[in-house]
PDB file of N, CA, C and O in Angstrom:
ATOM      1  N   UNK A   1      36.953   1.952 -44.728  1.00  0.00           N
ATOM      2  CA  UNK A   1      37.060   1.636 -46.501  1.00  0.00           C
ATOM      3  C   UNK A   1      36.021   3.203 -47.373  1.00  0.00           C
ATOM      4  O   UNK A   1      34.808   3.345 -47.525  1.00  0.00           O
ATOM      5  N   UNK A   2      36.623   3.667 -47.572  1.00  0.00           N
ATOM      6  CA  UNK A   2      35.958   4.683 -48.861  1.00  0.00           C
ATOM      7  C   UNK A   2      35.245   3.815 -50.264  1.00  0.00           C
ATOM      8  O   UNK A   2      34.890   4.563 -51.175  1.00  0.00           O
ATOM      9  N   UNK A   3      35.122   2.994 -50.383  1.00  0.00           N
ATOM     10  CA  UNK A   3      34.217   3.073 -51.607  1.00  0.00           C
ATOM     11  C   UNK A   3      34.738   3.128 -53.133  1.00  0.00           C
ATOM     12  O   UNK A   3      34.011   2.860 -54.089  1.00  0.00           O
ATOM     13  N   UNK A   4      36.254   3.556 -53.249  1.00  0.00           N
ATOM     14  CA  UNK A   4      37.269   3.682 -53.534  1.00  0.00           C
ATOM     15  C   UNK A   4      38.061   2.252 -54.406  1.00  0.00           C
ATOM     16  O   UNK A   4      38.860   1.619 -53.717  1.00  0.00           O
ATOM     17  N   UNK A   5      37.835   1.750 -55.923  1.00  0.00           N
ATOM     18  CA  UNK A   5      39.325   0.669 -55.287  1.00  0.00           C
ATOM     19  C   UNK A   5      40.116   0.675 -55.433  1.00  0.00           C
ATOM     20  O   UNK A   5      40.463   1.377 -56.384  1.00  0.00           O
ATOM     21  N   UNK A   6      40.935   0.108 -54.857  1.00  0.00           N
ATOM     22  CA  UNK A   6      41.966   0.177 -54.425  1.00  0.00           C
ATOM     23  C   UNK A   6      42.824  -1.036 -55.237  1.00  0.00           C
ATOM     24  O   UNK A   6      42.389  -1.700 -56.178  1.00  0.00           O
ATOM     25  N   UNK A   7      44.421  -1.162 -54.494  1.00  0.00           N
ATOM     26  CA  UNK A   7      44.911  -2.748 -55.854  1.00  0.00           C
ATOM     27  C   UNK A   7      45.514  -3.477 -54.544  1.00  0.00           C
ATOM     28  O   UNK A   7      45.659  -3.089 -53.385  1.00  0.00           O
ATOM     29  N   UNK A   8      45.864  -4.936 -55.334  1.00  0.00           N
ATOM     30  CA  UNK A   8      47.396  -5.444 -54.560  1.00  0.00           C
ATOM     31  C   UNK A   8      47.920  -6.110 -55.909  1.00  0.00           C
ATOM     32  O   UNK A   8      47.467  -6.004 -57.049  1.00  0.00           O
ATOM     33  N   UNK A   9      48.606  -6.562 -55.608  1.00  0.00           N
ATOM     34  CA  UNK A   9      49.899  -7.123 -57.126  1.00  0.00           C
ATOM     35  C   UNK A   9      51.434  -7.376 -56.297  1.00  0.00           C
ATOM     36  O   UNK A   9      51.974  -6.862 -55.318  1.00  0.00           O
ATOM     37  N   UNK A  10      51.874  -8.715 -57.503  1.00  0.00           N
ATOM     38  CA  UNK A  10      52.925  -8.862 -57.297  1.00  0.00           C
ATOM     39  C   UNK A  10      53.796  -8.149 -57.903  1.00  0.00           C
ATOM     40  O   UNK A  10      53.822  -8.093 -59.133  1.00  0.00           O
ATOM     41  N   UNK A  11      54.652  -7.489 -57.124  1.00  0.00           N
ATOM     42  CA  UNK A  11      55.859  -6.450 -58.664  1.00  0.00           C
ATOM     43  C   UNK A  11      56.922  -7.163 -57.805  1.00  0.00           C
ATOM     44  O   UNK A  11      57.023  -7.452 -56.613  1.00  0.00           O
ATOM     45  N   UNK A  12      58.060  -7.407 -59.487  1.00  0.00           N
ATOM     46  CA  UNK A  12      59.017  -7.526 -59.211  1.00  0.00           C
ATOM     47  C   UNK A  12      60.702  -6.309 -59.564  1.00  0.00           C
ATOM     48  O   UNK A  12      60.960  -5.673 -60.586  1.00  0.00           O
ATOM     49  N   UNK A  13      61.373  -6.397 -58.478  1.00  0.00           N
ATOM     50  CA  UNK A  13      62.023  -6.053 -58.879  1.00  0.00           C
ATOM     51  C   UNK A  13      63.924  -5.975 -60.002  1.00  0.00           C
ATOM     52  O   UNK A  13      64.252  -6.540 -61.045  1.00  0.00           O
ATOM     53  N   UNK A  14      64.130  -5.712 -59.750  1.00  0.00           N
ATOM     54  CA  UNK A  14      65.745  -5.291 -60.307  1.00  0.00           C
ATOM     55  C   UNK A  14      66.791  -6.881 -60.424  1.00  0.00           C
ATOM     56  O   UNK A  14      67.542  -7.161 -61.358  1.00  0.00           O
ATOM     57  N   UNK A  15      66.510  -7.790 -59.078  1.00  0.00           N
ATOM     58  CA  UNK A  15      66.984  -8.109 -58.826  1.00  0.00           C
ATOM     59  C   UNK A  15      66.150  -9.257 -59.167  1.00  0.00           C
ATOM     60  O   UNK A  15      66.596 -10.375 -58.910  1.00  0.00           O
ATOM     61  N   UNK A  16      64.870  -9.124 -59.771  1.00  0.00           N
ATOM     62  CA  UNK A  16      64.331 -10.751 -60.463  1.00  0.00           C
ATOM     63  C   UNK A  16      63.636 -10.839 -58.490  1.00  0.00           C
ATOM     64  O   UNK A  16      63.467 -11.979 -58.059  1.00  0.00           O
ATOM     65  N   UNK A  17      63.373  -9.859 -57.695  1.00  0.00           N
ATOM     66  CA  UNK A  17      62.528 -10.702 -56.699  1.00  0.00           C
ATOM     67  C   UNK A  17      61.530 -10.091 -56.445  1.00  0.00           C
ATOM     68  O   UNK A  17      61.411  -8.928 -56.060  1.00  0.00           O
ATOM     69  N   UNK A  18      60.583 -11.048 -56.703  1.00  0.00           N
ATOM     70  CA  UNK A  18      58.796 -11.144 -56.024  1.00  0.00           C
ATOM     71  C   UNK A  18      58.501 -10.149 -54.601  1.00  0.00           C
ATOM     72  O   UNK A  18      59.094 -10.425 -53.558  1.00  0.00           O
ATOM     73  N   UNK A  19      57.638  -9.102 -54.658  1.00  0.00           N
ATOM     74  CA  UNK A  19      56.769  -8.896 -53.608  1.00  0.00           C
ATOM     75  C   UNK A  19      55.951  -7.780 -53.485  1.00  0.00           C
ATOM     76  O   UNK A  19      55.999  -6.621 -53.900  1.00  0.00           O
ATOM     77  N   UNK A  20      54.685  -8.868 -52.356  1.00  0.00           N
ATOM     78  CA  UNK A  20      53.466  -8.165 -52.653  1.00  0.00           C
ATOM     79  C   UNK A  20      53.083  -6.759 -52.355  1.00  0.00           C
ATOM     80  O   UNK A  20      53.410  -6.163 -51.329  1.00  0.00           O
ATOM     81  N   UNK A  21      52.254  -6.193 -53.477  1.00  0.00           N
ATOM     82  CA  UNK A  21      51.954  -4.370 -52.544  1.00  0.00           C
ATOM     83  C   UNK A  21      51.159  -4.602 -52.883  1.00  0.00           C
ATOM     84  O   UNK A  21      50.727  -5.260 -53.829  1.00  0.00           O
ATOM     85  N   UNK A  22      50.421  -3.457 -51.255  1.00  0.00           N
ATOM     86  CA  UNK A  22      48.769  -3.416 -51.380  1.00  0.00           C
ATOM     87  C   UNK A  22      49.492  -1.826 -52.094  1.00  0.00           C
ATOM     88  O   UNK A  22      50.586  -1.334 -51.817  1.00  0.00           O
ATOM     89  N   UNK A  23      48.528  -1.348 -52.985  1.00  0.00           N
ATOM     90  CA  UNK A  23      48.439   0.137 -53.130  1.00  0.00           C
ATOM     91  C   UNK A  23      46.809   1.038 -53.266  1.00  0.00           C
ATOM     92  O   UNK A  23      45.995   0.755 -54.145  1.00  0.00           O
ATOM     93  N   UNK A  24      46.543   2.278 -52.079  1.00  0.00           N
ATOM     94  CA  UNK A  24      45.837   2.669 -51.934  1.00  0.00           C
ATOM     95  C   UNK A  24      45.015   3.716 -53.052  1.00  0.00           C
ATOM     96  O   UNK A  24      45.857   4.562 -53.352  1.00  0.00           O
ATOM     97  N   UNK A  25      43.865   3.983 -53.712  1.00  0.00           N
ATOM     98  CA  UNK A  25      43.322   4.683 -54.516  1.00  0.00           C
ATOM     99  C   UNK A  25      43.231   5.896 -53.010  1.00  0.00           C
ATOM    100  O   UNK A  25      42.847   5.719 -51.854  1.00  0.00           O
ATOM    101  N   UNK A  26      43.855   7.263 -53.824  1.00  0.00           N
ATOM    102  CA  UNK A  26      44.048   8.015 -53.461  1.00  0.00           C
ATOM    103  C   UNK A  26      43.486   9.278 -53.713  1.00  0.00           C
ATOM    104  O   UNK A  26      44.506   9.928 -53.946  1.00  0.00           O
ATOM    105  N   UNK A  27      42.316  10.250 -53.848  1.00  0.00           N
ATOM    106  CA  UNK A  27      42.338  12.035 -53.804  1.00  0.00           C
ATOM    107  C   UNK A  27      43.465  12.545 -54.682  1.00  0.00           C
ATOM    108  O   UNK A  27      44.415  12.538 -53.899  1.00  0.00           O
ATOM    109  N   UNK A  28      43.847  12.915 -55.667  1.00  0.00           N
ATOM    110  CA  UNK A  28      45.055  14.220 -56.266  1.00  0.00           C
ATOM    111  C   UNK A  28      45.449  14.658 -55.005  1.00  0.00           C
ATOM    112  O   UNK A  28      44.740  14.622 -53.999  1.00  0.00           O
ATOM    113  N   UNK A  29      46.899  15.182 -55.095  1.00  0.00           N
ATOM    114  CA  UNK A  29      47.141  16.551 -54.541  1.00  0.00           C
ATOM    115  C   UNK A  29      48.701  16.125 -55.037  1.00  0.00           C
ATOM    116  O   UNK A  29      49.185  15.014 -55.255  1.00  0.00           O
ATOM    117  N   UNK A  30      49.568  18.157 -55.166  1.00  0.00           N
ATOM    118  CA  UNK A  30      50.348  18.140 -55.800  1.00  0.00           C
ATOM    119  C   UNK A  30      51.583  17.326 -55.666  1.00  0.00           C
ATOM    120  O   UNK A  30      52.610  17.581 -56.295  1.00  0.00           O
ATOM    121  N   UNK A  31      51.468  16.421 -54.898  1.00  0.00           N
ATOM    122  CA  UNK A  31      53.225  15.891 -54.190  1.00  0.00           C
ATOM    123  C   UNK A  31      52.998  14.119 -55.796  1.00  0.00           C
ATOM    124  O   UNK A  31      53.766  13.261 -56.230  1.00  0.00           O
ATOM    125  N   UNK A  32      51.610  14.476 -56.032  1.00  0.00           N
ATOM    126  CA  UNK A  32      51.394  13.112 -56.373  1.00  0.00           C
ATOM    127  C   UNK A  32      51.267  13.104 -57.977  1.00  0.00           C
ATOM    128  O   UNK A  32      52.008  12.509 -58.759  1.00  0.00           O
ATOM    129  N   UNK A  33      50.052  13.980 -58.309  1.00  0.00           N
ATOM    130  CA  UNK A  33      49.374  14.317 -59.937  1.00  0.00           C
ATOM    131  C   UNK A  33      49.940  16.195 -60.173  1.00  0.00           C
ATOM    132  O   UNK A  33      50.289  17.165 -59.500  1.00  0.00           O
ATOM    133  N   UNK A  34      49.755  15.864 -61.328  1.00  0.00           N
ATOM    134  CA  UNK A  34      50.500  17.334 -62.069  1.00  0.00           C
ATOM    135  C   UNK A  34      48.973  18.369 -61.411  1.00  0.00           C
ATOM    136  O   UNK A  34      48.063  17.939 -60.702  1.00  0.00           O
ATOM    137  N   UNK A  35      49.119  19.560 -61.867  1.00  0.00           N
ATOM    138  CA  UNK A  35      48.269  20.556 -60.991  1.00  0.00           C
ATOM    139  C   UNK A  35      46.635  20.621 -62.348  1.00  0.00           C
ATOM    140  O   UNK A  35      45.983  21.632 -62.088  1.00  0.00           O
ATOM    141  N   UNK A  36      46.351  20.262 -62.885  1.00  0.00           N
ATOM    142  CA  UNK A  36      45.434  20.016 -63.700  1.00  0.00           C
ATOM    143  C   UNK A  36      44.623  19.452 -62.957  1.00  0.00           C
ATOM    144  O   UNK A  36      43.631  19.954 -62.429  1.00  0.00           O
ATOM    145  N   UNK A  37      45.233  17.751 -62.839  1.00  0.00           N
ATOM    146  CA  UNK A  37      44.698  16.549 -62.094  1.00  0.00           C
ATOM    147  C   UNK A  37      43.969  16.916 -61.020  1.00  0.00           C
ATOM    148  O   UNK A  37      42.748  16.839 -60.876  1.00  0.00           O
ATOM    149  N   UNK A  38      44.994  17.421 -60.088  1.00  0.00           N
ATOM    150  CA  UNK A  38      44.472  18.228 -58.602  1.00  0.00           C
ATOM    151  C   UNK A  38      43.566  18.570 -59.202  1.00  0.00           C
ATOM    152  O   UNK A  38      42.881  17.629 -59.603  1.00  0.00           O
ATOM    153  N   UNK A  39      43.127  19.804 -59.540  1.00  0.00           N
ATOM    154  CA  UNK A  39      42.295  20.701 -59.506  1.00  0.00           C
ATOM    155  C   UNK A  39      41.162  20.240 -60.185  1.00  0.00           C
ATOM    156  O   UNK A  39      40.154  20.942 -60.264  1.00  0.00           O
ATOM    157  N   UNK A  40      41.234  19.127 -60.683  1.00  0.00           N
ATOM    158  CA  UNK A  40      39.533  18.546 -61.075  1.00  0.00           C
ATOM    159  C   UNK A  40      39.075  17.350 -60.483  1.00  0.00           C
ATOM    160  O   UNK A  40      38.148  16.679 -60.935  1.00  0.00           O
ATOM    161  N   UNK A  41      40.088  16.938 -58.910  1.00  0.00           N
ATOM    162  CA  UNK A  41      39.720  16.263 -58.088  1.00  0.00           C
ATOM    163  C   UNK A  41      39.531  14.793 -58.679  1.00  0.00           C
ATOM    164  O   UNK A  41      38.457  14.193 -58.637  1.00  0.00           O
ATOM    165  N   UNK A  42      40.706  14.288 -59.233  1.00  0.00           N
ATOM    166  CA  UNK A  42      40.903  13.251 -60.383  1.00  0.00           C
ATOM    167  C   UNK A  42      42.057  12.475 -58.931  1.00  0.00           C
ATOM    168  O   UNK A  42      42.764  12.981 -58.059  1.00  0.00           O
ATOM    169  N   UNK A  43      41.798  11.400 -59.233  1.00  0.00           N
ATOM    170  CA  UNK A  43      42.945   9.659 -58.227  1.00  0.00           C
ATOM    171  C   UNK A  43      43.841   9.602 -58.603  1.00  0.00           C
ATOM    172  O   UNK A  43      44.220  10.136 -59.645  1.00  0.00           O
ATOM    173  N   UNK A  44      44.904   8.471 -57.362  1.00  0.00           N
ATOM    174  CA  UNK A  44      45.488   7.968 -58.394  1.00  0.00           C
ATOM    175  C   UNK A  44      46.330   6.869 -57.568  1.00  0.00           C
ATOM    176  O   UNK A  44      46.195   6.913 -56.346  1.00  0.00           O
ATOM    177  N   UNK A  45      47.000   6.103 -57.991  1.00  0.00           N
ATOM    178  CA  UNK A  45      47.417   4.946 -56.337  1.00  0.00           C
ATOM    179  C   UNK A  45      48.409   5.308 -56.184  1.00  0.00           C
ATOM    180  O   UNK A  45      49.125   5.834 -57.036  1.00  0.00           O
ATOM    181  N   UNK A  46      48.773   5.011 -54.565  1.00  0.00           N
ATOM    182  CA  UNK A  46      49.773   5.046 -53.627  1.00  0.00           C
ATOM    183  C   UNK A  46      50.115   3.822 -53.062  1.00  0.00           C
ATOM    184  O   UNK A  46      49.304   3.156 -52.418  1.00  0.00           O
ATOM    185  N   UNK A  47      51.941   3.287 -53.379  1.00  0.00           N
ATOM    186  CA  UNK A  47      51.830   2.223 -52.601  1.00  0.00           C
ATOM    187  C   UNK A  47      51.284   2.619 -50.793  1.00  0.00           C
ATOM    188  O   UNK A  47      51.592   3.615 -50.139  1.00  0.00           O
ATOM    189  N   UNK A  48      50.412   1.452 -50.374  1.00  0.00           N
ATOM    190  CA  UNK A  48      50.787   1.471 -49.020  1.00  0.00           C
ATOM    191  C   UNK A  48      52.233   0.926 -48.623  1.00  0.00           C
ATOM    192  O   UNK A  48      52.861   0.105 -49.292  1.00  0.00           O
ATOM    193  N   UNK A  49      52.975   1.932 -46.566  1.00  0.00           N
ATOM    194  CA  UNK A  49      53.774   1.055 -46.316  1.00  0.00           C
ATOM    195  C   UNK A  49      54.066   0.872 -44.639  1.00  0.00           C
ATOM    196  O   UNK A  49      55.060   0.709 -43.933  1.00  0.00           O
ATOM    197  N   UNK A  50      52.828   0.978 -44.469  1.00  0.00           N
ATOM    198  CA  UNK A  50      52.103   1.119 -42.915  1.00  0.00           C
ATOM    199  C   UNK A  50      51.205  -0.226 -43.034  1.00  0.00           C
ATOM    200  O   UNK A  50      50.515  -0.619 -43.974  1.00  0.00           O
ATOM    201  N   UNK A  51      51.393  -0.665 -42.055  1.00  0.00           N
ATOM    202  CA  UNK A  51      50.552  -1.871 -42.113  1.00  0.00           C
ATOM    203  C   UNK A  51      50.929  -3.500 -42.706  1.00  0.00           C
ATOM    204  O   UNK A  51      50.296  -4.510 -42.400  1.00  0.00           O
ATOM    205  N   UNK A  52      52.123  -3.440 -43.624  1.00  0.00           N
ATOM    206  CA  UNK A  52      51.661  -4.160 -44.723  1.00  0.00           C
ATOM    207  C   UNK A  52      53.440  -5.380 -43.659  1.00  0.00           C
ATOM    208  O   UNK A  52      54.059  -6.395 -43.979  1.00  0.00           O
ATOM    209  N   UNK A  53      53.468  -4.962 -43.131  1.00  0.00           N
ATOM    210  CA  UNK A  53      55.274  -5.691 -43.113  1.00  0.00           C
ATOM    211  C   UNK A  53      54.418  -7.067 -43.655  1.00  0.00           C
ATOM    212  O   UNK A  53      54.789  -7.380 -44.787  1.00  0.00           O
ATOM    213  N   UNK A  54      53.253  -8.045 -43.050  1.00  0.00           N
ATOM    214  CA  UNK A  54      53.028  -9.351 -43.326  1.00  0.00           C
ATOM    215  C   UNK A  54      52.980  -9.763 -45.149  1.00  0.00           C
ATOM    216  O   UNK A  54      53.140 -10.832 -45.737  1.00  0.00           O
ATOM    217  N   UNK A  55      52.713  -8.496 -45.591  1.00  0.00           N
ATOM    218  CA  UNK A  55      52.463  -8.573 -47.100  1.00  0.00           C
ATOM    219  C   UNK A  55      53.711  -8.898 -48.086  1.00  0.00           C
ATOM    220  O   UNK A  55      53.861  -9.728 -48.982  1.00  0.00           O
ATOM    221  N   UNK A  56      54.791  -7.582 -47.371  1.00  0.00           N
ATOM    222  CA  UNK A  56      56.371  -8.156 -47.313  1.00  0.00           C
ATOM    223  C   UNK A  56      56.905  -8.429 -47.217  1.00  0.00           C
ATOM    224  O   UNK A  56      57.866  -8.176 -47.945  1.00  0.00           O
ATOM    225  N   UNK A  57      56.996  -9.454 -46.021  1.00  0.00           N
ATOM    226  CA  UNK A  57      57.478 -10.529 -45.655  1.00  0.00           C
ATOM    227  C   UNK A  57      57.543 -11.289 -46.514  1.00  0.00           C
ATOM    228  O   UNK A  57      58.665 -11.664 -46.851  1.00  0.00           O
ATOM    229  N   UNK A  58      55.792 -12.063 -47.533  1.00  0.00           N
ATOM    230  CA  UNK A  58      56.032 -13.454 -48.420  1.00  0.00           C
ATOM    231  C   UNK A  58      56.967 -13.528 -49.377  1.00  0.00           C
ATOM    232  O   UNK A  58      57.133 -12.776 -50.338  1.00  0.00           O
ATOM    233  N   UNK A  59      57.905 -15.024 -48.874  1.00  0.00           N
ATOM    234  CA  UNK A  59      58.925 -15.521 -49.640  1.00  0.00           C
ATOM    235  C   UNK A  59      57.761 -16.215 -50.795  1.00  0.00           C
ATOM    236  O   UNK A  59      56.684 -16.768 -50.571  1.00  0.00           O
ATOM    237  N   UNK A  60      58.665 -15.854 -52.453  1.00  0.00           N
ATOM    238  CA  UNK A  60      58.089 -16.065 -53.325  1.00  0.00           C
ATOM    239  C   UNK A  60      56.800 -16.371 -54.031  1.00  0.00           C
ATOM    240  O   UNK A  60      56.476 -17.372 -54.671  1.00  0.00           O
ATOM    241  N   UNK A  61      55.789 -14.678 -53.614  1.00  0.00           N
ATOM    242  CA  UNK A  61      54.473 -14.689 -53.870  1.00  0.00           C
ATOM    243  C   UNK A  61      54.377 -15.066 -55.487  1.00  0.00           C
ATOM    244  O   UNK A  61      55.324 -14.550 -56.080  1.00  0.00           O
ATOM    245  N   UNK A  62      53.588 -15.745 -56.280  1.00  0.00           N
ATOM    246  CA  UNK A  62      53.015 -15.255 -57.863  1.00  0.00           C
ATOM    247  C   UNK A  62      51.723 -14.907 -58.237  1.00  0.00           C
ATOM    248  O   UNK A  62      51.259 -14.689 -59.357  1.00  0.00           O
ATOM    249  N   UNK A  63      50.932 -14.874 -56.548  1.00  0.00           N
ATOM    250  CA  UNK A  63      49.676 -14.289 -57.087  1.00  0.00           C
ATOM    251  C   UNK A  63      49.049 -13.543 -56.290  1.00  0.00           C
ATOM    252  O   UNK A  63      49.247 -14.335 -55.368  1.00  0.00           O
ATOM    253  N   UNK A  64      48.188 -12.347 -55.565  1.00  0.00           N
ATOM    254  CA  UNK A  64      48.006 -11.876 -54.768  1.00  0.00           C
ATOM    255  C   UNK A  64      46.205 -10.851 -55.437  1.00  0.00           C
ATOM    256  O   UNK A  64      46.033 -10.010 -56.320  1.00  0.00           O
ATOM    257  N   UNK A  65      45.047 -11.674 -54.233  1.00  0.00           N
ATOM    258  CA  UNK A  65      44.092 -11.018 -54.228  1.00  0.00           C
ATOM    259  C   UNK A  65      43.314 -10.314 -52.913  1.00  0.00           C
ATOM    260  O   UNK A  65      43.619 -10.232 -51.723  1.00  0.00           O
ATOM    261  N   UNK A  66      42.414  -9.947 -53.527  1.00  0.00           N
ATOM    262  CA  UNK A  66      41.520  -9.868 -51.953  1.00  0.00           C
ATOM    263  C   UNK A  66      40.001  -8.867 -52.016  1.00  0.00           C
ATOM    264  O   UNK A  66      39.673  -7.816 -52.567  1.00  0.00           O
ATOM    265  N   UNK A  67      39.480  -9.667 -51.303  1.00  0.00           N
ATOM    266  CA  UNK A  67      37.673  -9.484 -51.388  1.00  0.00           C
ATOM    267  C   UNK A  67      37.249  -9.560 -50.249  1.00  0.00           C
ATOM    268  O   UNK A  67      38.184  -9.573 -49.449  1.00  0.00           O
ATOM    269  N   UNK A  68      35.733  -9.649 -49.519  1.00  0.00           N
ATOM    270  CA  UNK A  68      35.007  -9.593 -48.647  1.00  0.00           C
ATOM    271  C   UNK A  68      34.121 -10.891 -48.202  1.00  0.00           C
ATOM    272  O   UNK A  68      32.912 -11.018 -48.010  1.00  0.00           O
ATOM    273  N   UNK A  69      35.170 -11.767 -48.120  1.00  0.00           N
ATOM    274  CA  UNK A  69      34.532 -13.478 -47.469  1.00  0.00           C
ATOM    275  C   UNK A  69      33.617 -13.158 -47.044  1.00  0.00           C
ATOM    276  O   UNK A  69      32.626 -13.772 -47.438  1.00  0.00           O
ATOM    277  N   UNK A  70      33.493 -12.522 -46.461  1.00  0.00           N
ATOM    278  CA  UNK A  70      32.153 -13.100 -45.255  1.00  0.00           C
ATOM    279  C   UNK A  70      31.009 -12.037 -44.923  1.00  0.00           C
ATOM    280  O   UNK A  70      30.037 -12.129 -44.174  1.00  0.00           O
ATOM    281  N   UNK A  71      31.801 -10.203 -46.361  1.00  0.00           N
ATOM    282  CA  UNK A  71      30.796  -9.581 -45.996  1.00  0.00           C
ATOM    283  C   UNK A  71      30.039  -8.815 -44.833  1.00  0.00           C
ATOM    284  O   UNK A  71      28.881  -8.571 -44.493  1.00  0.00           O
ATOM    285  N   UNK A  72      31.495  -8.540 -44.359  1.00  0.00           N
ATOM    286  CA  UNK A  72      31.637  -8.261 -43.128  1.00  0.00           C
ATOM    287  C   UNK A  72      32.551  -6.212 -42.890  1.00  0.00           C
ATOM    288  O   UNK A  72      32.911  -5.604 -41.882  1.00  0.00           O
ATOM    289  N   UNK A  73      32.574  -5.785 -44.631  1.00  0.00           N
ATOM    290  CA  UNK A  73      33.738  -4.988 -44.758  1.00  0.00           C
ATOM    291  C   UNK A  73      34.856  -4.747 -44.228  1.00  0.00           C
ATOM    292  O   UNK A  73      35.465  -3.677 -44.207  1.00  0.00           O
ATOM    293  N   UNK A  74      35.235  -6.059 -43.650  1.00  0.00           N
ATOM    294  CA  UNK A  74      36.719  -6.326 -43.490  1.00  0.00           C
ATOM    295  C   UNK A  74      37.254  -7.032 -45.188  1.00  0.00           C
ATOM    296  O   UNK A  74      36.488  -7.586 -45.977  1.00  0.00           O
ATOM    297  N   UNK A  75      38.194  -6.887 -45.319  1.00  0.00           N
ATOM    298  CA  UNK A  75      38.843  -7.151 -45.894  1.00  0.00           C
ATOM    299  C   UNK A  75      40.097  -8.881 -45.996  1.00  0.00           C
ATOM    300  O   UNK A  75      41.032  -9.228 -45.273  1.00  0.00           O
ATOM    301  N   UNK A  76      39.674  -9.317 -46.826  1.00  0.00           N
ATOM    302  CA  UNK A  76      40.500 -10.563 -46.558  1.00  0.00           C
ATOM    303  C   UNK A  76      41.814 -10.872 -47.726  1.00  0.00           C
ATOM    304  O   UNK A  76      41.329 -10.984 -48.851  1.00  0.00           O
ATOM    305  N   UNK A  77      42.866 -10.983 -47.722  1.00  0.00           N
ATOM    306  CA  UNK A  77      43.883 -11.178 -48.584  1.00  0.00           C
ATOM    307  C   UNK A  77      44.372 -12.356 -48.861  1.00  0.00           C
ATOM    308  O   UNK A  77      44.557 -13.189 -47.973  1.00  0.00           O
ATOM    309  N   UNK A  78      44.671 -12.603 -50.255  1.00  0.00           N
ATOM    310  CA  UNK A  78      45.411 -14.077 -49.772  1.00  0.00           C
ATOM    311  C   UNK A  78      46.364 -14.540 -50.770  1.00  0.00           C
ATOM    312  O   UNK A  78      45.819 -14.721 -51.859  1.00  0.00           O
ATOM    313  N   UNK A  79      47.499 -14.768 -50.753  1.00  0.00           N
ATOM    314  CA  UNK A  79      48.250 -14.833 -51.493  1.00  0.00           C
ATOM    315  C   UNK A  79      48.614 -16.102 -52.039  1.00  0.00           C
ATOM    316  O   UNK A  79      48.080 -17.126 -51.612  1.00  0.00           O
ATOM    317  N   UNK A  80      49.225 -16.123 -52.682  1.00  0.00           N
ATOM    318  CA  UNK A  80      49.705 -17.622 -53.411  1.00  0.00           C
ATOM    319  C   UNK A  80      51.033 -17.582 -53.643  1.00  0.00           C
ATOM    320  O   UNK A  80      51.395 -16.626 -54.328  1.00  0.00           O
ATOM    321  N   UNK A  81      52.405 -18.811 -53.047  1.00  0.00           N
ATOM    322  CA  UNK A  81      53.518 -18.868 -52.727  1.00  0.00           C
ATOM    323  C   UNK A  81      54.085 -19.700 -53.447  1.00  0.00           C
ATOM    324  O   UNK A  81      53.797 -20.861 -53.157  1.00  0.00           O
ATOM    325  N   UNK A  82      55.092 -19.514 -54.644  1.00  0.00           N
ATOM    326  CA  UNK A  82      55.791 -20.569 -55.506  1.00  0.00           C
ATOM    327  C   UNK A  82      56.148 -22.029 -54.971  1.00  0.00           C
ATOM    328  O   UNK A  82      56.364 -23.105 -55.528  1.00  0.00           O
ATOM    329  N   UNK A  83      56.105 -21.456 -53.234  1.00  0.00           N
ATOM    330  CA  UNK A  83      57.000 -23.218 -52.878  1.00  0.00           C
ATOM    331  C   UNK A  83      57.168 -22.105 -51.316  1.00  0.00           C
ATOM    332  O   UNK A  83      57.756 -22.525 -50.320  1.00  0.00           O
TER     333      UNK A  83
END
């Protein structure tokens, strides 16, 4: 954990399929941001694709959130399914 806030969200594709996505807060680099943003040390979000297979496999998610339930610095992810 780097102390920068990340994002978890339910997204919908063009076919109305819902899925849970986890996005990491990262420092800007040229492939993600403009030259000015990179030079200024700004940050942006990028989707995580490794280690999130269980999130992607969730059927019919409608909400998702994460928190440190027992103050152990390990993030617990909760998502609510429609049915």
